[in-house]
C-alpha positions in Angstrom: 38.1 -1.6 35.1 38.7 -0.6 31.4 36.1 0.2 28.9 37.1 -1.4 25.5 35.8 -0.6 22.1 36.4 -3.4 19.7 36.2 -2.9 15.9 37.4 -4.4 12.7 37.4 -4.1 9.1 37.5 -0.4 8.8 39.2 -0.6 5.4 40.5 3.1 5.8 37.2 4.5 6.9 36.4 6.2 10.1 33.3 8.5 10.6 32.1 10.8 13.4 30.0 7.9 14.9 33.1 5.6 15.3 35.1 8.5 16.8 32.4 9.4 19.2 32.3 5.9 20.6 36.2 5.8 20.6 36.2 8.9 23.0 34.0 7.0 25.4 36.3 4.0 25.7 39.5 3.7 27.8 41.2 1.5 25.0 40.5 0.9 21.4 41.2 -2.6 19.9 41.2 -3.2 16.1 41.1 -6.8 14.7 42.7 -5.9 11.3 41.9 -4.7 7.9 42.7 -1.2 9.2 43.4 0.3 5.8 46.2 2.8 6.5 48.3 4.1 9.3 46.3 7.2 9.3 43.4 5.2 10.9 45.8 4.0 13.5 47.1 7.5 14.1 43.6 9.0 14.4 42.5 6.3 16.9 45.8 6.5 19.0 45.2 10.2 19.3 42.0 9.6 21.0 42.8 6.6 23.4 45.5 3.7 23.7 45.3 1.5 20.7 45.9 -2.2 20.1 45.6 -3.8 16.8 46.6 -6.5 14.4 47.0 -6.2 10.7 44.6 -7.9 8.2 44.9 -9.4 4.8 44.2 -6.0 3.0 46.7 -4.1 5.1 49.9 -2.9 3.4 53.4 -2.7 4.6 52.7 0.6 6.4 50.2 -1.0 8.8 52.2 -4.3 9.0 55.2 -2.4 10.2 53.1 -0.9 13.1 50.8 -3.9 13.9 51.6 -7.6 14.4 49.8 -10.5 12.8 48.8 -11.8 16.3 48.7 -10.0 19.6 48.5 -11.8 23.0 48.3 -9.6 26.0 46.6 -9.2 29.4 44.0 -6.7 30.3 42.5 -6.5 33.6 43.2 -10.1 34.3 41.9 -11.3 31.0 44.2 -13.2 28.7 43.4 -12.0 25.3 44.6 -13.3 21.8 43.7 -11.2 18.7 44.3 -11.9 15.1 42.5 -10.9 11.8 41.8 -14.3 10.2 40.8 -16.7 13.0 37.3 -18.3 12.6 35.2 -19.4 15.4 34.7 -22.5 17.6 34.4 -25.6 15.4 35.7 -23.6 12.4 38.9 -22.0 13.5 41.8 -21.3 11.0 44.3 -24.2 11.5 47.1 -22.0 12.8 44.8 -20.4 15.4 43.2 -23.7 16.4 46.6 -25.1 17.4 47.3 -21.9 19.5 43.8 -22.1 21.2 44.1 -25.8 21.9 47.5 -25.6 23.3 47.1 -22.4 25.3 43.6 -21.2 25.5 43.0 -17.5 26.1 40.1 -16.2 28.1 39.1 -14.0 25.1 39.8 -14.7 21.5 39.2 -11.8 19.0 39.3 -11.9 15.1 37.8 -10.0 12.2 37.8 -10.8 8.4 34.5 -12.3 7.8 32.4 -9.0 8.3 30.0 -11.1 10.3 29.4 -10.1 13.9 29.7 -13.2 16.2 30.0 -13.7 19.9 30.1 -17.2 21.2 31.8 -19.4 23.8 34.1 -22.3 22.7 32.5 -25.1 24.8 35.8 -27.0 24.6 38.2 -24.5 26.1 35.8 -22.0 27.7 37.3 -19.2 25.5 34.9 -16.4 24.7 35.2 -15.6 20.9 34.3 -12.2 19.6 34.2 -10.9 16.0 32.9 -7.3 16.0 31.7 -7.5 12.3 32.8 -4.7 10.1 32.7 -0.9 11.0 33.7 0.3 7.5 31.8 0.8 4.3 33.7 -1.7 2.1 32.6 -5.3 1.9 29.3 -7.2 1.7 28.0 -6.7 5.1 24.7 -4.8 5.3 25.0 -3.3 8.8 28.1 -1.7 10.3 28.9 -3.0 13.8 31.4 -2.9 16.7 31.4 -4.1 20.2 32.0 -2.5 23.5 32.6 -4.1 26.9 34.2 -3.6 30.2 37.2 -5.7 31.3 37.5 -6.0 35.2 39.1 -8.6 37.5 39.3 -11.2 34.9 35.8 -10.8 33.7 34.2 -9.4 30.6 31.2 -7.3 31.7 28.3 -5.7 29.9 29.2 -6.6 26.3 27.2 -4.5 23.9 26.8 -4.6 20.1 26.9 -1.2 18.5 25.0 -0.9 15.3 26.4 2.0 13.3 23.7 1.8 10.6 23.5 0.5 7.0 26.9 0.0 5.2 26.0 3.0 2.8 25.4 5.3 5.7 28.3 7.8 6.2 28.3 10.4 9.0 31.3 12.5 8.3 
């Protein structure tokens, strides 16, 4: 069993609240728009890190993180990218991947809109953790945590970090 913290769209922002939740996880997954390699280094120093780059990420982050990441965690086939969409509104490149080889869990970021839903066509669970940073149009900073165990996603929980303007450094 692994406890996973899923975040996205930090845009080079980490505060004590994010870091507190990171210490409680077994792995940290980041769905892009990380901001800088320093964010990756900080999170990697806490727990094992997996991440993809987003559209705002520069060469430094792109040299460390791929565009797409497909991996297995506790029997769960995971596909993560930054710009992916959601069932019925997938980005065309992702739609083709999901149709041809559906993952158990599809993760993306980009929209700054928290969304957890099942693709009724493929059975894939789709998660977008919203945005945990302070840059963007979102009003509430969010992340998701869950447990991965024996091919199942257990106890998914939305973490509300407070209003976008709230900084707890």
